N, C-alpha and C positions, 0 to 999 in steps of 0.2 A: 450342511450349513455353508461350507465353502462354496459349493455349487450355487446355492441361493445368492450368496454375496456376489459371486462372479457374474451371474445372470443379471442381478440388480444393477450393478455398476455399468455393465456393457449396455444394458437397455437404456439407462438414463443418459449415458454419453451419446448413444445413437439418437435419442430423442432431441437432445440439445443440439447436436450437429444438424439434424433434420430442420429444426427451426431456423438455424443460421443459414443453411443453404437455401431454404425456401424464401427467406427474406432477401437473400442475394439475388434471387431470380426475378424479384419484383422490378418493374420499370422505375427508373429514377427520373423524377420530374424536376428539372432545374428550377430553382426558385429565383426570384428577382434578386438583384444585387443588394437592394435595400433590406430585404428580409433576412439575408444571411451575413451581412457585414459584421454584425456584432457577435454572431455565434460561431463563425467559421474562421475568423482571422486571429483569434486570441491564442497565443501559444499555451499549450498545456504541457504536462511533463514528458510525454513519451510518444512522439510520432514514429511511424515506421513505414517506410516505402522503399521498395527495391529500386536501385539505380539501373536504368535500362541502357544498355550499350547498343549503338548502331549495329545492326546485324548484317547489312548488305552493302556492297560497294556503291550501289546506286544512291544511297542516302548518306553515305559517309561524308560527302563533300559539303552537305548542308547541315548535317547534324552536329551539334556542339560536342566537344570531347567529353567523355564521361568523367565526372568528378572522381578524384581519388582521395582517400582519407588523409587527413593531416596527421603527421606523427605526434604532434603535441596533443591534439584532441584525443587520439587513440590512447596515448600514454596516460592522460588524465582520466579517461573513462575506465581504464584497467585499475588505476589506483582507487578510483571511486568505488569500483566493484569490490575490491579488497576491503575498503573501509566499511561497506555494508555487511560483508561477511563478518568483520570484526564486531559489528554491532550485535550480531546474533550469537556467534560462538567466538569468544566467550561472553560478550557484553550482556545480552539479555539473560543468558543462562546464569551468570553470577548475580545479576540484579535480582532476578526472581529467586534464585537459590538462597540468598541471604535472608530473604523475607519469610521463608517458611521455617518450620521447626527442624531441628537438626536431624530428626529421624526420617525426614523426607527430602533432605538436600539432594542426594544422588538421583532420586526419582525425577526431580525437576531438571537436573542437568541432562539426564539421558533423554527425557522427553523433548527438550529443546534441540539437543544434538541430533536425535534421530528424525525429528520432524524436518529439520534442515536438510538432512541427507535424502529422505524420502521425496520431499517436494522438488528438490533439484533434479532427481531422476525423472519424476513425472513431468516436470517442466520441459525437459529436453525430449521426452517421448511425444507428448501431445499438448502440454499446457501452453507453450509459446505459440504454437500454431493456432490454438483456439482464441488466444488473447490478442495476437498481433498480426493476423492476416485478414485480408478482405473477405468477408463472408456475408454477414448481415449487420443490422444495427445493434444486435444484442450479443453476437458471438462470431468468432472467426470460422475458419474452415479447416477440415482435416483432409480434404481432397482437392483436386484441381491443380493448375499450374503454380499457384502461389502457396500451396500447402507447405508447411514446415514440419509435418509429422516426422518424428525421428530426426529432426533437423535436416531433412532432405532438401536439396536444392541450394544450400548455402555454399558448399564447396564442390566444385566440379573437378574430380581427379583427372579426367581426360584432358581438360584444358589447363588445369592448374590455376583456376581462377576462384576468387572468393567474392561472395555477394556483399553488398553494403546496404546501409539503411540511411534514410534522410535524417537530418537534425531539424532545427527550427530556422536555419538560414538557407536560402536558395543556393544550390550548388555545393553544399557542404554535406559530407557523408562520414560515417564511421563504419568500421568492419561489423558485419552483422553478428559474428560470433561474440564480439565484445558486448553488443547490445543484448544478445540472448542471455549472457552471463549476468549482466547488470540487472536486467528485469527479473531473472530467476531468483536473485537474492531478495528482491522485494517480496516476491511470492512466499519465499521461505520464512522470512521474519514475520510476515503478516500471520501466517498460520501458527508460528511460535507464540505470538502475543496472546492468543486465545486461552492457552492453558492456565494462565495466571488466575483466571476467574474461578476455576474449579480445582485448584491445586490441592494436593494432600488427600484426595479421596477417589480419584478416577482410575479405572483399570488402564494399564499401559496399552494393551491391545485395543481397547475402546478408543483411547486417545488417537492412536494412529489411524484406525478405521474411520473415525469421524473426520479427521483432518483430510484424508483422501477424498471423501465425499464433499466436504465443504469447499475445498480447493477447486474441485472440478465444477461444482454447480453454483458457487457464490463468488469466489475470487475471480475466476476467469471471465465470467460474463461482466462483472462490474469493471474489471480492468479494461475490457474491450469497450464497454459503453462509454467510459470516461476518457480513456487515453488514446484509443486507436484513431488515426487518420492517415491518409496516404502521403502526407508530407507536403511541403510548399512548392515543390518544383513544377507541378502541373498547373499551378495557378498563374494565369496570364491576364485575365480580364474578369469581369463580373460573371459571365456565363461559365467559365472554367472554374471559378471560385465556387459557384453553386454546385457544379457537377462533382468537384473533388470533395466538397464538404459532405455531400450526400453519401459518400462512401464511408464516412467516419462512424464512430460509435454513437449510440442514441443520445447520450448526454453531451458528447462532444459537439454534435450537431446543434444542440440547444445553446451551447456556449458556456457550459460549466467550466469554471477555472479550478484546476487542482494540479498544482505544479509538481508535487512529489508524493501525494498519497493521503490527503486528509479523509477523502471518502473511500478510496480503494483500499487503503491499508488500515487506518485507525478506526473509523466508524464501522467499517465492515467487520473487523476483528472484534471490536468492543461489543457489538450486538450479538455476535456468535458466543462471546464469552458470557454475557449476562443471561442469555437464554440457557446456556449450559449450567450456570449457577442455579437457576430455578429448577431445571429438569433433573439435575443430579442430586440436588438437595444440599442442606447445610452439613458442615463437618460435625462429627460426633463431638459433643461438648461445646459447640459454638455458643458464645454468650455466657458460658458458665466456667470454662477453663481458660487459662492463659494461653494465647496463641501468638505471643510476641515473636518478632523476627529473631532468629538465632544468631545472625551475624550481620550487623549493619556495616561492618568492615567490608564484607563481600559485596553488599548492596552498594556501598559507595564506589568500590572499584568498578562494579558493573555499570553504574550510572555514568561514571567518567568515560568508560569505553563507549557507551552509547552516545554521549555528547560528541566525542571525537569522531566516531564512525558516522554520525549523522551529517557531517559535512560532505561525505561521499554520497549519502542518501539525497540530500537537498541540492547541493551545488552540482553534483553529478547529473541531476535530472535536467540540467541545461543542455547536456549532451555535447557541449563544446567547452573548451578552456578559454572563455571570453568574458565579456562584460556581465552577462546575465548570471554566469556561474559565480562571479565576484559578488554580485548583488545578493544572490542566494546565500553565499558564504557569510557575509557580514550580517545579514538578517538572522541567520541561524545562530550566530554567536551572540548577538544583542538580545534577541527575544528570549533565548534560554537563560541568559544571565538575569534579565529582568524578571522572569517568572520565578526563578529561584529566590531572588530577593523578596519578591512580593509574597511568596508562600511562607518563607521563614519569618518575615516580620508580621504577617497576618497571624500565623500560628503563635508567635511570641505574644502578641496582643491578646489573643483569645485564651491561650492555655498557660501563659505566664513564662514559658521557656521555649527557646528555639531548639530545634532538633536536627540531627544529621539526616534522619529519614525525611524530614520536611524539605531540607535542602535538595536532596536527591530527587524526591517526588516533584518538587517545583521545577527542577531542570527538565525532567521528562515531560511535564505538562507544557512547558514552553516549546520544547522540541516538537511536540505533537501539534500544537496550535499553529506554529509558523510553517509547518510542512506544506499545506496547500497554498500558502501565500508567498513563500520565500522568494520566488522569481517575479512576483507581480507588484509587491508593495515596496515603499521606500523604507529606509532605516527607522525613521521616527514612527511610521506605522507599525513596524515590527516591534519597537519598544512598547508601544501602547498595547499591542496584542499580547506581548509577553507578560506585562503587568496584570492585565485582565485574566489571562490564563492561570497565573499563579493563584490569584484570589478565588476565581470561580471554580477551579479544580479542587482547591482546598475545601470548598463547600461540597463539591461533588463526592469526595471520599468520606465526608462526615454527614452533613444534613441530608443530602440526596440519598446516600447509601442507607440511612435509617428509613427514609420514606419508601424506598424500593423493597426493603426487607430481605434482600437476597444475600447469601454469603459469598460475595465476590471477593475471594480470598486475598488477592493482591491488587484490588482496586483497578481492574482493567477498564471497567466502564466509567468509573469516576474520573480517570485520567485520560484514557484514549477516546472514550465515547464523548464525554463532556468537552474535552480539549479539541477533539476532532470536529465536533459540530460547531463549537465556537470559532475555531480557525476557518472552517469552510465558509461560514456566514460573513465573518469579518473580512475575508478576502475580497468579497464583493464591495465592501466599503472602502478599504484602504488601497485597493487597486486604482482608485480614482486619481487621475492626474492632479486634481484640485487638492488632494491630500498627500501628494508626493509619490503616487503610484505610477505604474507603467501605462495604464490604460489598455487599449486594444490595438494590436498590431494589424495593419491592413496589408495583406500579401499581394493585393492588386497593385497598389502604389509602392509597395515594399518600404513602408515607413509607418510611423504611428498614425492611427486613424484620426481624421479631422472631425469625425462625427462626435457630437457631445456624449460624454460618458454619463450614463444614468445609474446612480448608486442603487436606487430602488429596484430598477429592472434587473440589475445584476444580482442583487441579494435574493430576489425571487427565484432566479435561475439557480443560484447556489442552494436555496431551500429545496428546490425540486430534486437536485442531485442528492442532498442529504436524505430526503424522504425516500427516494428510490432505493438508496443503499440500505437504509434501516429496514424497509419492508422486504427487500429481496433477501438480504442476509438473514433476517429474522425467520422468514418462511423456510428457506433452505435449511437453516440450523435446526428448527423444530423437527422437520422431516428427517434430517440426518441423525439427530440424537435418538429419535424414536426407532429408526431402523437399526441403529447400533444396539440400542437397549434390547430390542426384540431378538437380535441375533446372538449377542454375546454378553449383554449386560453392561451397564455404564460404570457401576460402582463396585469397589472392593468390599468384602464382608467387614462388619464392624470390628471384629477382633483383629483383622489385618490392619485396618485403619488405625486402631489404637496402638498397635505395636510399631507401626511406621512402614511406609512403602519401600524404604531402602532395603530392609531385610526381607519383608514378606513378598515383594514383587520382583526384587532384583538380586537378593542374596548377598548384598554388599552393605558396608557402612561407610559413611563419609569420614567419620572420625573414630579413632580408637583410643581407649583409655590408657 
């Protein structure tokens, strides 16, 4: 069985890399400036490009000095990375842990904790290289001079030099190790989000095995498609703009706007979660027995840690300690507050009482919705997005959940799926300068584009990104769940589920009488 799994994973990784390398070998046909101005000049969350230093004395006199990282930017990115870690452990773990029954508390904690650890290891071995190196439109590369397999090429011990990566400003870089760590935390929390949809009934080994497969074949390609580009420094004119854009990910080339992970993180994880809820099946006693959260105190603490950590998630995605980070910061603060207000008052009107769970859920809904938009929209756009997210996600965990019929234990799809889709689409609306948004940045002129901003066109592009993510994640998830089920089984036996996973799967109890 172990050999079968090993051969399966190796074979799938090889196939994925083959597709990426084959795409990289295709000829790039530069497009006209007009055809790429809207799609290639908009900042998204995560560019990566190695800074090239003049190699020979012959060109040293004419080559510009290689940019060096600003200590303020570097310090901010390290803090932002720590904040995203805080979001996951303990933030997400406590948020989810409080929502399950007491007999399953530790099972949630260890799943989130170990997923974080496993994904960070895989990220540093091959994940970063596949997501953020130049390969093809759909995936990066594990071979060649730009490969970052095992983080190779970032530190040169012989010369004592460190590689840097581009930000969104020409001539501005940050240390690549910091960027690796920052992006690694995104991958880890995305995988951790999924487990809430099938909490309290999945085998621990099955969870880990699924996450490894899904991370490799869904998260990494989507991250590359949406976020990878070579950075702005090579853009000098319309021709170089077209050439540099063609090196980016497929959805980046189309002009999809996702500042910090509406598609890559939230929709991606939510689809995997809802597929898992269907394929694993409902909890024993679902709809007949009480499955109320055992500790809303823990959930409130977790939600608060998520809110605080999310400033690193969103504002950190600016990659610099500057104006755009400040914009993302205020938008994250305002949209989250607005969503929490909207959810609680909506719940109060419908159910007659406001709840702590509603306040926490509304905050997360606002955080999810503003994530793709936080660096593109103005504060009043963020306010409207937050209010809408609170109300629409409230429907998502009630009316939509009943329509879908799945036992999405902790409402992963109702919050992250619905909120992520809403946020991704509304980004195309409120990014418009007419509505207080940033519009599109033109790296040829190095200022905001003078071309008219089309809300309809941008929303269509956003819809393409959403649909691509839903289909890709859905397909990978179905295959991955099926493989895991065939190999080791997805679900614990009924008697173990009734007794609780803390004791039966881990031999521990969260609480003692």
